[in-house]
N, CA, C, O and CB atoms as a CASP TS submission, in Angstrom:
PFRMAT TS
TARGET T0000
AUTHOR 0000-0000-0000
METHOD Language model
MODEL 1
PARENT N/A
ATOM      1  N   GLN     1     -18.310 -51.436 -44.026  1.00  0.00           N
ATOM      2  CA  GLN     1     -17.173 -50.765 -43.063  1.00  0.00           C
ATOM      3  C   GLN     1     -17.704 -49.436 -42.379  1.00  0.00           C
ATOM      4  O   GLN     1     -18.335 -48.656 -43.092  1.00  0.00           O
ATOM      5  CB  GLN     1     -15.763 -50.352 -43.975  1.00  0.00           C
ATOM      6  N   ASP     2     -17.516 -49.160 -41.200  1.00  0.00           N
ATOM      7  CA  ASP     2     -18.125 -47.963 -40.668  1.00  0.00           C
ATOM      8  C   ASP     2     -16.977 -46.906 -40.864  1.00  0.00           C
ATOM      9  O   ASP     2     -15.876 -46.939 -40.314  1.00  0.00           O
ATOM     10  CB  ASP     2     -18.626 -48.141 -39.084  1.00  0.00           C
ATOM     11  N   PHE     3     -17.390 -46.062 -41.657  1.00  0.00           N
ATOM     12  CA  PHE     3     -16.541 -44.853 -42.079  1.00  0.00           C
ATOM     13  C   PHE     3     -16.552 -43.785 -41.049  1.00  0.00           C
ATOM     14  O   PHE     3     -15.638 -42.962 -40.997  1.00  0.00           O
ATOM     15  CB  PHE     3     -17.042 -44.238 -43.411  1.00  0.00           C
ATOM     16  N   SER     4     -17.426 -43.771 -40.335  1.00  0.00           N
ATOM     17  CA  SER     4     -17.315 -42.671 -39.174  1.00  0.00           C
ATOM     18  C   SER     4     -16.394 -42.974 -38.082  1.00  0.00           C
ATOM     19  O   SER     4     -16.387 -42.229 -37.102  1.00  0.00           O
ATOM     20  CB  SER     4     -18.655 -42.436 -38.494  1.00  0.00           C
ATOM     21  N   ASN     5     -15.686 -43.893 -38.136  1.00  0.00           N
ATOM     22  CA  ASN     5     -14.572 -44.061 -37.197  1.00  0.00           C
ATOM     23  C   ASN     5     -13.178 -44.069 -37.787  1.00  0.00           C
ATOM     24  O   ASN     5     -12.215 -44.336 -37.069  1.00  0.00           O
ATOM     25  CB  ASN     5     -14.755 -45.297 -36.476  1.00  0.00           C
ATOM     26  N   LEU     6     -13.032 -43.772 -39.137  1.00  0.00           N
ATOM     27  CA  LEU     6     -11.844 -43.686 -39.677  1.00  0.00           C
ATOM     28  C   LEU     6     -11.087 -42.441 -39.182  1.00  0.00           C
ATOM     29  O   LEU     6     -11.615 -41.337 -39.053  1.00  0.00           O
ATOM     30  CB  LEU     6     -11.995 -43.729 -41.076  1.00  0.00           C
ATOM     31  N   THR     7      -9.752 -42.736 -38.907  1.00  0.00           N
ATOM     32  CA  THR     7      -8.908 -41.592 -38.666  1.00  0.00           C
ATOM     33  C   THR     7      -8.098 -41.029 -39.915  1.00  0.00           C
ATOM     34  O   THR     7      -8.020 -41.641 -40.981  1.00  0.00           O
ATOM     35  CB  THR     7      -7.954 -41.975 -37.592  1.00  0.00           C
ATOM     36  N   ILE     8      -7.565 -39.918 -39.693  1.00  0.00           N
ATOM     37  CA  ILE     8      -6.738 -39.335 -40.755  1.00  0.00           C
ATOM     38  C   ILE     8      -5.733 -40.383 -41.141  1.00  0.00           C
ATOM     39  O   ILE     8      -5.627 -40.684 -42.330  1.00  0.00           O
ATOM     40  CB  ILE     8      -6.032 -38.001 -40.302  1.00  0.00           C
ATOM     41  N   ARG     9      -4.910 -41.022 -40.136  1.00  0.00           N
ATOM     42  CA  ARG     9      -3.884 -42.005 -40.335  1.00  0.00           C
ATOM     43  C   ARG     9      -4.425 -43.280 -41.321  1.00  0.00           C
ATOM     44  O   ARG     9      -3.655 -43.925 -42.032  1.00  0.00           O
ATOM     45  CB  ARG     9      -3.427 -42.527 -38.842  1.00  0.00           C
ATOM     46  N   ASP    10      -5.846 -43.520 -41.239  1.00  0.00           N
ATOM     47  CA  ASP    10      -6.329 -44.681 -42.061  1.00  0.00           C
ATOM     48  C   ASP    10      -6.463 -44.135 -43.491  1.00  0.00           C
ATOM     49  O   ASP    10      -6.261 -44.975 -44.368  1.00  0.00           O
ATOM     50  CB  ASP    10      -7.759 -45.297 -41.511  1.00  0.00           C
ATOM     51  N   VAL    11      -6.748 -42.963 -43.873  1.00  0.00           N
ATOM     52  CA  VAL    11      -6.926 -42.381 -45.193  1.00  0.00           C
ATOM     53  C   VAL    11      -5.767 -41.644 -45.823  1.00  0.00           C
ATOM     54  O   VAL    11      -5.730 -41.525 -47.047  1.00  0.00           O
ATOM     55  CB  VAL    11      -8.006 -41.493 -45.134  1.00  0.00           C
ATOM     56  N   MET    12      -4.760 -41.112 -45.001  1.00  0.00           N
ATOM     57  CA  MET    12      -3.776 -40.447 -45.555  1.00  0.00           C
ATOM     58  C   MET    12      -2.859 -40.879 -46.418  1.00  0.00           C
ATOM     59  O   MET    12      -2.709 -42.101 -46.398  1.00  0.00           O
ATOM     60  CB  MET    12      -3.239 -40.035 -44.799  1.00  0.00           C
ATOM     61  N   HIS    13      -2.094 -40.198 -47.283  1.00  0.00           N
ATOM     62  CA  HIS    13      -1.292 -40.728 -48.250  1.00  0.00           C
ATOM     63  C   HIS    13       0.143 -40.262 -47.532  1.00  0.00           C
ATOM     64  O   HIS    13       0.398 -39.148 -47.075  1.00  0.00           O
ATOM     65  CB  HIS    13      -1.654 -40.139 -49.848  1.00  0.00           C
ATOM     66  N   VAL    14       1.014 -41.452 -47.568  1.00  0.00           N
ATOM     67  CA  VAL    14       2.242 -41.096 -46.568  1.00  0.00           C
ATOM     68  C   VAL    14       3.452 -40.786 -47.874  1.00  0.00           C
ATOM     69  O   VAL    14       4.579 -40.436 -47.520  1.00  0.00           O
ATOM     70  CB  VAL    14       2.737 -42.701 -45.265  1.00  0.00           C
ATOM     71  N   GLY    15       3.196 -40.909 -49.095  1.00  0.00           N
ATOM     72  CA  GLY    15       4.349 -40.584 -50.031  1.00  0.00           C
ATOM     73  C   GLY    15       4.353 -39.278 -50.701  1.00  0.00           C
ATOM     74  O   GLY    15       4.686 -39.143 -51.879  1.00  0.00           O
ATOM     75  N   ALA    16       3.952 -38.246 -49.880  1.00  0.00           N
ATOM     76  CA  ALA    16       3.664 -36.772 -50.430  1.00  0.00           C
ATOM     77  C   ALA    16       4.937 -36.358 -51.170  1.00  0.00           C
ATOM     78  O   ALA    16       6.086 -36.468 -50.740  1.00  0.00           O
ATOM     79  CB  ALA    16       3.315 -35.628 -49.179  1.00  0.00           C
ATOM     80  N   ARG    17       4.572 -35.891 -52.285  1.00  0.00           N
ATOM     81  CA  ARG    17       5.601 -35.285 -53.080  1.00  0.00           C
ATOM     82  C   ARG    17       6.002 -33.742 -52.355  1.00  0.00           C
ATOM     83  O   ARG    17       5.121 -33.041 -51.857  1.00  0.00           O
ATOM     84  CB  ARG    17       5.000 -35.154 -54.707  1.00  0.00           C
ATOM     85  N   THR    18       7.320 -33.373 -52.375  1.00  0.00           N
ATOM     86  CA  THR    18       7.682 -31.930 -51.722  1.00  0.00           C
ATOM     87  C   THR    18       8.422 -31.318 -52.825  1.00  0.00           C
ATOM     88  O   THR    18       8.870 -31.901 -53.812  1.00  0.00           O
ATOM     89  CB  THR    18       8.648 -31.956 -50.261  1.00  0.00           C
ATOM     90  N   VAL    19       8.502 -29.995 -52.525  1.00  0.00           N
ATOM     91  CA  VAL    19       9.505 -29.061 -53.098  1.00  0.00           C
ATOM     92  C   VAL    19      10.134 -27.972 -52.114  1.00  0.00           C
ATOM     93  O   VAL    19       9.554 -27.843 -51.036  1.00  0.00           O
ATOM     94  CB  VAL    19       8.836 -28.336 -54.249  1.00  0.00           C
ATOM     95  N   HIS    20      11.045 -27.319 -52.311  1.00  0.00           N
ATOM     96  CA  HIS    20      11.638 -26.479 -51.321  1.00  0.00           C
ATOM     97  C   HIS    20      11.233 -25.027 -51.719  1.00  0.00           C
ATOM     98  O   HIS    20      10.834 -24.781 -52.858  1.00  0.00           O
ATOM     99  CB  HIS    20      13.227 -26.691 -51.243  1.00  0.00           C
ATOM    100  N   PRO    21      11.332 -24.184 -50.868  1.00  0.00           N
ATOM    101  CA  PRO    21      10.878 -22.807 -51.162  1.00  0.00           C
ATOM    102  C   PRO    21      11.648 -22.075 -52.153  1.00  0.00           C
ATOM    103  O   PRO    21      11.154 -21.091 -52.704  1.00  0.00           O
ATOM    104  CB  PRO    21      10.874 -22.028 -49.982  1.00  0.00           C
ATOM    105  N   ASP    22      12.942 -22.525 -52.446  1.00  0.00           N
ATOM    106  CA  ASP    22      13.798 -21.764 -53.322  1.00  0.00           C
ATOM    107  C   ASP    22      13.854 -22.479 -54.718  1.00  0.00           C
ATOM    108  O   ASP    22      14.595 -22.074 -55.613  1.00  0.00           O
ATOM    109  CB  ASP    22      15.239 -21.612 -52.683  1.00  0.00           C
ATOM    110  N   GLN    23      13.019 -23.579 -54.855  1.00  0.00           N
ATOM    111  CA  GLN    23      12.924 -24.175 -56.076  1.00  0.00           C
ATOM    112  C   GLN    23      12.241 -23.463 -57.218  1.00  0.00           C
ATOM    113  O   GLN    23      11.315 -22.711 -56.916  1.00  0.00           O
ATOM    114  CB  GLN    23      12.338 -25.321 -55.876  1.00  0.00           C
ATOM    115  N   LEU    24      12.571 -23.598 -58.488  1.00  0.00           N
ATOM    116  CA  LEU    24      11.633 -22.856 -59.401  1.00  0.00           C
ATOM    117  C   LEU    24      10.346 -23.372 -59.533  1.00  0.00           C
ATOM    118  O   LEU    24      10.146 -24.575 -59.366  1.00  0.00           O
ATOM    119  CB  LEU    24      12.128 -22.768 -60.686  1.00  0.00           C
ATOM    120  N   ALA    25       9.367 -22.525 -59.840  1.00  0.00           N
ATOM    121  CA  ALA    25       7.939 -22.687 -59.838  1.00  0.00           C
ATOM    122  C   ALA    25       7.726 -23.700 -61.072  1.00  0.00           C
ATOM    123  O   ALA    25       6.831 -24.542 -60.993  1.00  0.00           O
ATOM    124  CB  ALA    25       7.127 -21.204 -59.994  1.00  0.00           C
ATOM    125  N   VAL    26       8.505 -23.624 -62.152  1.00  0.00           N
ATOM    126  CA  VAL    26       8.427 -24.666 -63.349  1.00  0.00           C
ATOM    127  C   VAL    26       8.623 -25.986 -62.855  1.00  0.00           C
ATOM    128  O   VAL    26       7.954 -26.922 -63.291  1.00  0.00           O
ATOM    129  CB  VAL    26       9.497 -24.430 -64.474  1.00  0.00           C
ATOM    130  N   ASP    27       9.646 -26.156 -61.820  1.00  0.00           N
ATOM    131  CA  ASP    27       9.955 -27.426 -61.289  1.00  0.00           C
ATOM    132  C   ASP    27       8.734 -28.123 -60.749  1.00  0.00           C
ATOM    133  O   ASP    27       8.374 -29.236 -61.132  1.00  0.00           O
ATOM    134  CB  ASP    27      10.974 -27.295 -60.252  1.00  0.00           C
ATOM    135  N   ALA    28       8.118 -27.397 -59.831  1.00  0.00           N
ATOM    136  CA  ALA    28       6.740 -27.786 -59.402  1.00  0.00           C
ATOM    137  C   ALA    28       5.776 -28.218 -60.291  1.00  0.00           C
ATOM    138  O   ALA    28       5.150 -29.256 -60.075  1.00  0.00           O
ATOM    139  CB  ALA    28       6.171 -26.818 -58.806  1.00  0.00           C
ATOM    140  N   VAL    29       5.546 -27.375 -61.491  1.00  0.00           N
ATOM    141  CA  VAL    29       4.666 -27.750 -62.355  1.00  0.00           C
ATOM    142  C   VAL    29       5.017 -29.112 -63.042  1.00  0.00           C
ATOM    143  O   VAL    29       4.152 -29.904 -63.418  1.00  0.00           O
ATOM    144  CB  VAL    29       4.511 -26.698 -63.249  1.00  0.00           C
ATOM    145  N   ALA    30       6.496 -29.332 -63.186  1.00  0.00           N
ATOM    146  CA  ALA    30       6.832 -30.577 -63.927  1.00  0.00           C
ATOM    147  C   ALA    30       6.649 -31.704 -63.098  1.00  0.00           C
ATOM    148  O   ALA    30       6.433 -32.806 -63.604  1.00  0.00           O
ATOM    149  CB  ALA    30       8.211 -30.592 -64.442  1.00  0.00           C
ATOM    150  N   ILE    31       6.716 -31.535 -61.804  1.00  0.00           N
ATOM    151  CA  ILE    31       6.527 -32.695 -60.876  1.00  0.00           C
ATOM    152  C   ILE    31       5.115 -33.127 -60.790  1.00  0.00           C
ATOM    153  O   ILE    31       4.797 -34.315 -60.734  1.00  0.00           O
ATOM    154  CB  ILE    31       7.010 -32.367 -59.488  1.00  0.00           C
ATOM    155  N   MET    32       4.156 -32.012 -60.778  1.00  0.00           N
ATOM    156  CA  MET    32       2.782 -32.192 -60.657  1.00  0.00           C
ATOM    157  C   MET    32       2.279 -32.891 -62.018  1.00  0.00           C
ATOM    158  O   MET    32       1.361 -33.710 -61.962  1.00  0.00           O
ATOM    159  CB  MET    32       2.082 -30.792 -60.358  1.00  0.00           C
ATOM    160  N   GLU    33       2.838 -32.588 -63.136  1.00  0.00           N
ATOM    161  CA  GLU    33       2.488 -33.163 -64.298  1.00  0.00           C
ATOM    162  C   GLU    33       2.990 -34.683 -64.319  1.00  0.00           C
ATOM    163  O   GLU    33       2.267 -35.626 -64.640  1.00  0.00           O
ATOM    164  CB  GLU    33       3.040 -32.324 -65.425  1.00  0.00           C
ATOM    165  N   GLU    34       4.190 -34.776 -63.974  1.00  0.00           N
ATOM    166  CA  GLU    34       4.761 -36.117 -64.008  1.00  0.00           C
ATOM    167  C   GLU    34       3.862 -37.142 -62.920  1.00  0.00           C
ATOM    168  O   GLU    34       3.556 -38.299 -63.208  1.00  0.00           O
ATOM    169  CB  GLU    34       6.441 -35.980 -63.571  1.00  0.00           C
ATOM    170  N   PHE    35       3.593 -36.618 -61.919  1.00  0.00           N
ATOM    171  CA  PHE    35       2.757 -37.513 -61.000  1.00  0.00           C
ATOM    172  C   PHE    35       1.238 -37.557 -60.974  1.00  0.00           C
ATOM    173  O   PHE    35       0.541 -38.286 -60.270  1.00  0.00           O
ATOM    174  CB  PHE    35       3.093 -37.197 -59.722  1.00  0.00           C
ATOM    175  N   ARG    36       0.843 -36.644 -61.871  1.00  0.00           N
ATOM    176  CA  ARG    36      -0.433 -36.372 -61.959  1.00  0.00           C
ATOM    177  C   ARG    36      -1.295 -35.914 -60.564  1.00  0.00           C
ATOM    178  O   ARG    36      -2.337 -36.448 -60.185  1.00  0.00           O
ATOM    179  CB  ARG    36      -0.938 -37.546 -62.559  1.00  0.00           C
ATOM    180  N   ILE    37      -0.651 -34.884 -59.957  1.00  0.00           N
ATOM    181  CA  ILE    37      -1.009 -34.466 -58.764  1.00  0.00           C
ATOM    182  C   ILE    37      -1.355 -32.899 -58.884  1.00  0.00           C
ATOM    183  O   ILE    37      -0.844 -32.245 -59.793  1.00  0.00           O
ATOM    184  CB  ILE    37       0.093 -34.809 -57.779  1.00  0.00           C
ATOM    185  N   ASN    38      -2.224 -32.308 -57.961  1.00  0.00           N
ATOM    186  CA  ASN    38      -2.385 -30.886 -58.054  1.00  0.00           C
ATOM    187  C   ASN    38      -2.101 -30.032 -57.003  1.00  0.00           C
ATOM    188  O   ASN    38      -2.469 -28.857 -56.996  1.00  0.00           O
ATOM    189  CB  ASN    38      -3.546 -30.624 -58.361  1.00  0.00           C
ATOM    190  N   GLN    39      -1.275 -30.716 -55.846  1.00  0.00           N
ATOM    191  CA  GLN    39      -0.889 -30.081 -54.859  1.00  0.00           C
ATOM    192  C   GLN    39       0.331 -30.721 -54.282  1.00  0.00           C
ATOM    193  O   GLN    39       0.492 -31.931 -54.444  1.00  0.00           O
ATOM    194  CB  GLN    39      -1.910 -29.944 -54.014  1.00  0.00           C
ATOM    195  N   MET    40       1.287 -29.940 -53.559  1.00  0.00           N
ATOM    196  CA  MET    40       2.506 -30.329 -52.970  1.00  0.00           C
ATOM    197  C   MET    40       2.777 -29.671 -51.558  1.00  0.00           C
ATOM    198  O   MET    40       2.337 -28.571 -51.224  1.00  0.00           O
ATOM    199  CB  MET    40       3.599 -29.996 -53.927  1.00  0.00           C
ATOM    200  N   LEU    41       3.479 -30.409 -50.858  1.00  0.00           N
ATOM    201  CA  LEU    41       4.000 -29.717 -49.636  1.00  0.00           C
ATOM    202  C   LEU    41       5.252 -29.120 -49.849  1.00  0.00           C
ATOM    203  O   LEU    41       6.091 -29.647 -50.580  1.00  0.00           O
ATOM    204  CB  LEU    41       4.131 -30.604 -48.503  1.00  0.00           C
ATOM    205  N   VAL    42       5.470 -27.874 -49.163  1.00  0.00           N
ATOM    206  CA  VAL    42       6.692 -27.172 -49.414  1.00  0.00           C
ATOM    207  C   VAL    42       7.347 -27.330 -48.059  1.00  0.00           C
ATOM    208  O   VAL    42       6.812 -27.025 -46.993  1.00  0.00           O
ATOM    209  CB  VAL    42       6.501 -25.628 -49.909  1.00  0.00           C
ATOM    210  N   VAL    43       8.656 -27.879 -48.221  1.00  0.00           N
ATOM    211  CA  VAL    43       9.384 -28.147 -47.011  1.00  0.00           C
ATOM    212  C   VAL    43      10.796 -27.374 -47.104  1.00  0.00           C
ATOM    213  O   VAL    43      11.249 -27.093 -48.214  1.00  0.00           O
ATOM    214  CB  VAL    43       9.563 -29.751 -46.822  1.00  0.00           C
ATOM    215  N   ASP    44      11.456 -27.051 -45.974  1.00  0.00           N
ATOM    216  CA  ASP    44      12.689 -26.387 -45.774  1.00  0.00           C
ATOM    217  C   ASP    44      13.654 -27.384 -45.919  1.00  0.00           C
ATOM    218  O   ASP    44      13.230 -28.529 -46.077  1.00  0.00           O
ATOM    219  CB  ASP    44      12.808 -25.689 -44.492  1.00  0.00           C
ATOM    220  N   GLU    45      14.995 -27.179 -45.899  1.00  0.00           N
ATOM    221  CA  GLU    45      16.131 -27.759 -45.881  1.00  0.00           C
ATOM    222  C   GLU    45      16.279 -28.974 -44.935  1.00  0.00           C
ATOM    223  O   GLU    45      17.036 -29.919 -45.155  1.00  0.00           O
ATOM    224  CB  GLU    45      17.003 -26.808 -45.627  1.00  0.00           C
ATOM    225  N   ASN    46      15.451 -28.839 -43.830  1.00  0.00           N
ATOM    226  CA  ASN    46      15.397 -29.736 -42.657  1.00  0.00           C
ATOM    227  C   ASN    46      14.220 -30.584 -42.809  1.00  0.00           C
ATOM    228  O   ASN    46      13.929 -31.314 -41.862  1.00  0.00           O
ATOM    229  CB  ASN    46      15.344 -28.979 -41.320  1.00  0.00           C
ATOM    230  N   GLY    47      13.472 -30.596 -43.905  1.00  0.00           N
ATOM    231  CA  GLY    47      12.272 -31.373 -44.107  1.00  0.00           C
ATOM    232  C   GLY    47      11.128 -30.727 -43.289  1.00  0.00           C
ATOM    233  O   GLY    47      10.066 -31.350 -43.273  1.00  0.00           O
ATOM    234  N   VAL    48      11.199 -29.609 -42.636  1.00  0.00           N
ATOM    235  CA  VAL    48      10.234 -29.067 -41.751  1.00  0.00           C
ATOM    236  C   VAL    48       8.893 -28.337 -42.770  1.00  0.00           C
ATOM    237  O   VAL    48       9.197 -27.456 -43.576  1.00  0.00           O
ATOM    238  CB  VAL    48      11.109 -27.890 -40.710  1.00  0.00           C
ATOM    239  N   LEU    49       7.824 -28.675 -42.671  1.00  0.00           N
ATOM    240  CA  LEU    49       6.669 -27.974 -43.374  1.00  0.00           C
ATOM    241  C   LEU    49       6.668 -26.720 -43.327  1.00  0.00           C
ATOM    242  O   LEU    49       6.716 -26.203 -42.211  1.00  0.00           O
ATOM    243  CB  LEU    49       5.480 -28.286 -42.954  1.00  0.00           C
ATOM    244  N   VAL    50       6.619 -25.925 -44.443  1.00  0.00           N
ATOM    245  CA  VAL    50       6.635 -24.447 -44.333  1.00  0.00           C
ATOM    246  C   VAL    50       5.461 -23.978 -45.065  1.00  0.00           C
ATOM    247  O   VAL    50       5.064 -22.829 -44.869  1.00  0.00           O
ATOM    248  CB  VAL    50       7.939 -23.792 -44.890  1.00  0.00           C
ATOM    249  N   GLY    51       4.843 -24.782 -45.921  1.00  0.00           N
ATOM    250  CA  GLY    51       3.689 -24.337 -46.818  1.00  0.00           C
ATOM    251  C   GLY    51       3.169 -25.495 -47.627  1.00  0.00           C
ATOM    252  O   GLY    51       3.589 -26.652 -47.584  1.00  0.00           O
ATOM    253  N   ALA    52       2.290 -25.063 -48.297  1.00  0.00           N
ATOM    254  CA  ALA    52       1.662 -26.003 -49.385  1.00  0.00           C
ATOM    255  C   ALA    52       1.438 -25.117 -50.730  1.00  0.00           C
ATOM    256  O   ALA    52       1.184 -23.914 -50.793  1.00  0.00           O
ATOM    257  CB  ALA    52       0.128 -26.666 -48.829  1.00  0.00           C
ATOM    258  N   LEU    53       1.580 -25.915 -51.632  1.00  0.00           N
ATOM    259  CA  LEU    53       1.506 -25.352 -53.196  1.00  0.00           C
ATOM    260  C   LEU    53       0.354 -26.115 -53.808  1.00  0.00           C
ATOM    261  O   LEU    53       0.294 -27.343 -53.747  1.00  0.00           O
ATOM    262  CB  LEU    53       2.983 -25.642 -54.164  1.00  0.00           C
ATOM    263  N   HIS    54      -0.552 -25.370 -54.394  1.00  0.00           N
ATOM    264  CA  HIS    54      -1.619 -25.705 -55.117  1.00  0.00           C
ATOM    265  C   HIS    54      -1.717 -25.411 -56.471  1.00  0.00           C
ATOM    266  O   HIS    54      -1.503 -24.228 -56.735  1.00  0.00           O
ATOM    267  CB  HIS    54      -2.561 -25.254 -54.594  1.00  0.00           C
ATOM    268  N   ILE    55      -1.995 -26.192 -57.474  1.00  0.00           N
ATOM    269  CA  ILE    55      -1.967 -25.862 -58.962  1.00  0.00           C
ATOM    270  C   ILE    55      -2.500 -24.333 -59.188  1.00  0.00           C
ATOM    271  O   ILE    55      -1.997 -23.481 -59.921  1.00  0.00           O
ATOM    272  CB  ILE    55      -2.945 -26.968 -59.813  1.00  0.00           C
ATOM    273  N   HIS    56      -3.592 -24.225 -58.405  1.00  0.00           N
ATOM    274  CA  HIS    56      -4.364 -22.789 -58.610  1.00  0.00           C
ATOM    275  C   HIS    56      -3.414 -21.640 -57.994  1.00  0.00           C
ATOM    276  O   HIS    56      -3.651 -20.480 -58.331  1.00  0.00           O
ATOM    277  CB  HIS    56      -5.968 -22.758 -57.747  1.00  0.00           C
ATOM    278  N   ASP    57      -2.477 -21.872 -57.214  1.00  0.00           N
ATOM    279  CA  ASP    57      -1.280 -21.120 -56.946  1.00  0.00           C
ATOM    280  C   ASP    57      -0.566 -20.808 -58.124  1.00  0.00           C
ATOM    281  O   ASP    57      -0.263 -19.631 -58.320  1.00  0.00           O
ATOM    282  CB  ASP    57      -0.422 -21.795 -56.063  1.00  0.00           C
ATOM    283  N   LEU    58      -0.267 -21.639 -58.898  1.00  0.00           N
ATOM    284  CA  LEU    58       0.582 -21.654 -60.140  1.00  0.00           C
ATOM    285  C   LEU    58      -0.113 -20.959 -61.105  1.00  0.00           C
ATOM    286  O   LEU    58       0.459 -20.084 -61.754  1.00  0.00           O
ATOM    287  CB  LEU    58       0.928 -23.019 -60.662  1.00  0.00           C
ATOM    288  N   THR    59      -1.342 -21.251 -61.295  1.00  0.00           N
ATOM    289  CA  THR    59      -2.147 -20.588 -62.360  1.00  0.00           C
ATOM    290  C   THR    59      -2.317 -18.922 -61.970  1.00  0.00           C
ATOM    291  O   THR    59      -2.140 -17.977 -62.739  1.00  0.00           O
ATOM    292  CB  THR    59      -3.697 -21.400 -62.459  1.00  0.00           C
ATOM    293  N   ARG    60      -2.649 -18.882 -60.772  1.00  0.00           N
ATOM    294  CA  ARG    60      -2.758 -17.455 -60.308  1.00  0.00           C
ATOM    295  C   ARG    60      -1.540 -16.470 -60.510  1.00  0.00           C
ATOM    296  O   ARG    60      -1.603 -15.278 -60.811  1.00  0.00           O
ATOM    297  CB  ARG    60      -3.044 -17.494 -58.859  1.00  0.00           C
ATOM    298  N   ALA    61      -0.527 -17.165 -60.298  1.00  0.00           N
ATOM    299  CA  ALA    61       0.864 -16.592 -60.617  1.00  0.00           C
ATOM    300  C   ALA    61       1.217 -16.528 -62.139  1.00  0.00           C
ATOM    301  O   ALA    61       2.218 -15.916 -62.511  1.00  0.00           O
ATOM    302  CB  ALA    61       1.958 -17.469 -59.909  1.00  0.00           C
ATOM    303  N   LYS    62       0.365 -17.182 -63.035  1.00  0.00           N
ATOM    304  CA  LYS    62       0.658 -17.234 -64.589  1.00  0.00           C
ATOM    305  C   LYS    62       1.797 -17.970 -64.676  1.00  0.00           C
ATOM    306  O   LYS    62       2.568 -17.553 -65.540  1.00  0.00           O
ATOM    307  CB  LYS    62       0.871 -15.850 -65.332  1.00  0.00           C
ATOM    308  N   VAL    63       2.182 -18.980 -64.037  1.00  0.00           N
ATOM    309  CA  VAL    63       3.276 -19.954 -64.269  1.00  0.00           C
ATOM    310  C   VAL    63       2.716 -20.985 -65.241  1.00  0.00           C
ATOM    311  O   VAL    63       3.381 -21.535 -66.119  1.00  0.00           O
ATOM    312  CB  VAL    63       3.788 -20.644 -62.900  1.00  0.00           C
ATOM    313  N   ILE    64       1.331 -21.204 -64.975  1.00  0.00           N
ATOM    314  CA  ILE    64       0.841 -22.236 -66.108  1.00  0.00           C
ATOM    315  C   ILE    64      -0.357 -21.588 -66.556  1.00  0.00           C
ATOM    316  O   ILE    64      -1.036 -22.094 -67.450  1.00  0.00           O
ATOM    317  CB  ILE    64       0.512 -23.836 -65.603  1.00  0.00           C
TER
END
């Protein structure tokens, strides 16, 4: 297979887990542990992307 012609659509994951800005940080930790992921998208009440959360962000904030 010629990987040089792959688009993002070809390799992206469409079932991304999301959290809302007002959720507790420990909720994000629980979701990350449950689904064995290390990053999540942050969306507002309309589903609009407002940021990204990485496990390192939680570590830096001493949540974990």
